[in-house]
N, C-alpha and C positions, 0 to 999 in steps of 0.2 A: 372343801376340807373333808377328808375321810378319816374315820376312826375305826380301827380294828379291835374288837373286844375279845381277842383270843379264839375266835371261831372264824369260820369262812364268811360270815355275814359282814358286809361292809355298810356302814351307815354314813350317808352323805346328804347334807342339806335337808330341806323339808320336802316331803313327798305329797304335793298337792295334786298333781297329775290330772285325773279325770274331773275332779271338782272344778279346777281352774279352766280346763278345756271346755267344759260344759258352760261355765259362767261366761267365758268369752263368747260362745255361740249364742247364748240366750240374750246377753246384753246387746250384741250386734244385731240380732233379729229385732229386738225391741226398738233400737235406734232406727233401723231401716223402716219398720212399720210406722213409727212416728214421723219420719221424714216423708213417707208417702202420704200420710194423712195431712200433714202440713202443706205439701205441694197441692193436694186436691183443694184445700181451703184457699190457697193463693190463686189457683187457676180459676176457681169459681167466684172470686171476689170481683165485684163490678167496680169499674173505674180504676184510676191510678192507685197504686199501692204505696202511699206515703206513710208517715208516722201514724196517722189516724187509723189507716187500714190495719197496720201491724198491731197497734194497741187494741183495735177491735177484735182481732183474732185471739189475742191473749187476755182479753178482759174477763171472760167467763172463768169462774172459780175452778171448774173441772179441767179447763185447759191449763191453768196455772199449775194445778196439782200434777196433771199428766206430764207437763213439761219438766217440772222439778223431778219427778220420778225418772224420766229419761235422762236428765242431767246427772242424777245419782248413779244410774246405770252406766253412763259414759265415764264418770269418775272412777267407778269400780273397775270398768274395762281398762282404763288407763293404768290404774294401780296394779292390776294383775300383770299387764304387759311390762310396765316399768320395773316392777319388783323382779320379774323373771330376767330382764335385761341386766339389772344390777347384780343379781345372783350369778348369772352365767359369765359375765365379762369383767366384773370388778372383784379381784381376788383379795386385796387387803380388807380384813374384816372391819376395821375402823372407818375406812373410806366408804365401804358399802353401807355401814350403819348411818353415817352422816347423809348419804344419798337417800336412803330409805326415809329417814326422818324429814329431810327437806321435801321429798316427794309427797309424803303424807300431809305435812303442813301446807304445802302449796295446794293440794287437792281439797283439803278442808276449807282453805281460804276461797278457792273457786266456788265451792258449794255455798258458802256464806254470801259471796258476791251474787251468785245466781239467784239465791233466795231474795236478796234485797232488790234486785232488778225486777224479778217477777211480781213481787207484791208492792212495788212502787208504781206500777202502771196505773 
């Protein structure tokens, strides 16, 4: 939706640009580093990796906090991507608003579920 205010300047949408581009790269790098660190722990775990092995990896408080930070980074990464998809491809404002709200509610629910799983171990 573009609005012309009597000048040659055209205002359209929110201009997140560089901030969102940088957020996508930083969150992706954080998730990649976490994945590598987790793979190293799995590789150097002795014996079969059943429930006890996975619970052992995530038993330390620092690992729970780090995992939750990465999950929050993942959820923010998803939000930026989905918000951009909704803004680019869904033209009716009402439908776009419903999709934004649904996406936010879903992501907050995922964060709550992840928190409960991590601190239940």
